[in-house]
Structure formats: structure tokens, C-alpha cells
C-alpha positions as CSV (number, residue, x, y, z in Angstrom):
1,M,-26.0,24.2,-22.4
2,R,-24.7,23.8,-18.9
3,F,-21.1,24.1,-20.1
4,V,-22.0,27.4,-21.9
5,V,-23.4,28.8,-18.6
6,I,-20.3,27.7,-16.7
7,G,-18.1,29.2,-19.4
8,V,-19.9,32.6,-19.3
9,L,-19.7,32.6,-15.5
10,L,-16.0,31.8,-15.6
11,F,-15.5,34.6,-18.1
12,A,-17.4,37.1,-16.0
13,T,-15.4,36.0,-12.9
14,A,-12.2,36.4,-14.8
15,I,-13.0,39.9,-16.0
16,S,-14.2,41.1,-12.6
17,G,-11.2,39.3,-11.0
18,V,-8.8,41.3,-13.2
19,F,-10.2,44.6,-11.9
20,W,-10.4,43.3,-8.3
21,A,-6.7,42.5,-8.5
22,G,-6.0,45.9,-10.0
23,Y,-7.9,47.6,-7.2
24,V,-5.9,45.6,-4.6
25,G,-2.7,46.4,-6.4
26,S,-3.5,50.1,-6.4
27,V,-4.2,50.0,-2.7
28,L,-1.0,48.0,-1.9
29,W,1.0,50.3,-4.1
30,G,-0.4,53.4,-2.3
31,W,0.4,51.8,1.1
32,F,3.9,50.6,0.5
33,I,5.5,51.9,-2.7
34,V,4.4,55.5,-2.7
35,P,5.7,56.4,0.8
36,T,8.8,54.3,0.4
37,F,10.0,55.4,-3.0
38,A,8.3,58.8,-3.3
39,V,6.5,57.8,-6.5
40,R,3.0,58.7,-7.6
41,P,0.0,56.5,-6.8
42,L,-1.4,54.2,-9.4
43,S,-5.0,54.4,-10.5
44,V,-7.0,51.2,-10.5
45,I,-6.7,51.0,-14.3
46,E,-2.9,51.5,-14.2
47,A,-2.5,48.9,-11.4
48,T,-4.7,46.5,-13.4
49,G,-2.3,46.9,-16.4
50,V,0.7,46.3,-14.1
51,T,-0.9,43.3,-12.5
52,L,-1.7,41.8,-16.0
53,A,1.9,42.4,-17.2
54,V,3.5,40.9,-14.1
55,K,1.2,37.9,-14.2
56,F,1.9,37.4,-17.9
57,F,5.6,37.4,-17.4
58,S,5.7,35.4,-14.2
59,H,3.0,32.8,-14.6
60,V,3.8,29.3,-15.7
61,P,0.5,27.9,-17.2
62,T,-0.4,24.3,-16.5
63,I,-2.9,22.4,-18.5
64,S,-5.0,19.8,-16.8
65,K,-7.2,17.5,-18.7
66,V,-10.9,17.4,-17.7
67,N,-13.2,14.7,-18.8
68,E,-16.4,16.6,-19.7
69,S,-18.6,13.8,-18.4
70,D,-16.9,14.1,-15.0
71,E,-19.1,17.0,-13.7
72,K,-17.6,16.9,-10.2
73,S,-14.1,17.4,-11.5
74,L,-15.3,20.3,-13.7
75,M,-17.2,22.0,-10.8
76,G,-14.2,21.5,-8.5
77,Q,-12.0,23.3,-11.1
78,V,-14.6,26.1,-11.4
79,A,-14.7,26.5,-7.6
80,E,-10.9,26.5,-7.4
81,S,-10.6,29.1,-10.2
82,V,-13.2,31.4,-8.6
83,S,-11.6,31.1,-5.1
84,V,-8.1,32.0,-6.5
85,V,-9.5,35.0,-8.4
86,V,-11.5,36.3,-5.4
87,F,-9.7,35.2,-2.3
88,G,-6.1,35.6,-3.6
89,P,-6.2,39.4,-3.8
90,A,-8.3,39.6,-0.7
91,I,-5.7,37.7,1.3
92,A,-3.0,39.9,0.0
93,L,-5.0,43.0,1.0
94,L,-5.6,41.6,4.5
95,F,-1.9,40.8,5.0
96,G,-0.9,44.2,3.5
97,W,-3.3,45.9,6.0
98,F,-1.7,44.0,8.8
99,V,1.8,44.9,7.8
100,R,0.8,48.5,7.4
101,L,-0.2,48.6,11.0
102,F,3.6,48.3,11.9
103,M,4.7,51.1,9.6
């Protein structure tokens, strides 16, 4: 049962993370691409699609084996996945904001 709850939480985090990355992508696009190349802004949904496509074509998946009885290892992987999904786009947004100060 515990693994089902963790799976559902990971799935919900992944879905919300996709849209969070899309939001960050649309903001960064508006800050840097629109004024530089005179193109139209992207909506969050469009940026989400672009983000998914770029990640699909550029990501090299790795498979790590997890022993289901090793709960610490599983929880560590869950925490790592959540932090990448949440903090990765947040850090990109923070650095983008800082770079934008110099434009």
C-alpha cells in the first residue's frame, strides 16, 4: 500500500512539474526570446509542449535498480525526483531573473 501512495504522489508531482516547467519556460521565453528575436510570446500550454519536446529529444534516461525492501533508497530517490522537478525550474527562473537585470 505504501508503494501505491508513493507512486500516486510521484505521478502527481510529475504532472504538476510539467506545468511548472512550462510556466517557467513561458516566462523565460518572454524575457529573452521575444525581445531578442521579435517573436510572439508563448502561452504556458505552448511552452509546456516545447519543454516536453526538448526534454524528450535531449534526455538520456538512466535506469537504476531499487531494492523494494530498501525503503531509505526508495525514499531518497523520491526526494531527489521531487527536488529536480520543483527546484530545477525554480533555479532557472531565479538565474533568468538575475540575467534580466542586466538587459
